[in-house]
C-alpha positions as a printed Julia matrix, in Angstrom:
51×3 Matrix{Float64}:
 -9.88  134.09  89.4
 -9.22  136.3   92.38
 -7.62  139.73  92.36
 -4.19  139.66  93.96
 -2.77  142.83  95.42
  0.8   141.83  96.21
  3.43  139.38  94.96
  3.2   137.61  98.33
 -0.5   136.98  97.71
  0.38  135.59  94.28
  2.99  133.16  95.62
  0.82  132.08  98.53
 -2.11  131.38  96.21
  0.09  129.55  93.72
  1.53  127.33  96.45
 -1.94  126.55  97.81
 -3.14  125.56  94.35
  0.0   123.49  93.77
 -0.63  121.66  97.04
 -4.13  120.73  95.86
 -2.72  119.46  92.56
 -0.05  117.43  94.37
 -2.68  115.83  96.59
 -5.1   115.05  93.76
 -2.7   114.06  90.98
 -0.25  111.4   92.15
  1.62  111.35  88.83
  2.36  115.08  89.07
  3.05  115.15  92.79
  6.85  114.89  92.69
  7.14  117.45  89.87
  4.85  119.93  91.63
  6.76  119.49  94.86
 10.16  119.97  93.21
  9.14  122.89  91.01
  6.81  124.84  93.31
  6.35  123.56  96.84
 10.06  123.22  97.64
 10.71  126.92  96.97
 10.23  129.93  99.22
  9.47  132.42  96.46
  8.46  132.7   92.83
 11.93  133.68  91.67
 13.47  130.54  93.13
 10.8   128.35  91.59
 11.15  129.98  88.19
 14.94  129.64  88.28
 14.59  125.95  89.06
 12.14  125.41  86.2
 14.28  127.31  83.69
 17.53  125.58  84.61
């Protein structure tokens, strides 16, 4: 695990990891795209997941 200094670092890292999951796990790809990759920030992604 890496130390993250800002929320932007957190979101950037999360999106990069989600992209890897989407590429390597075809069954999860559409969910990962809809819940993480389609959003510009963590708040938007979280709101989508909770709704």
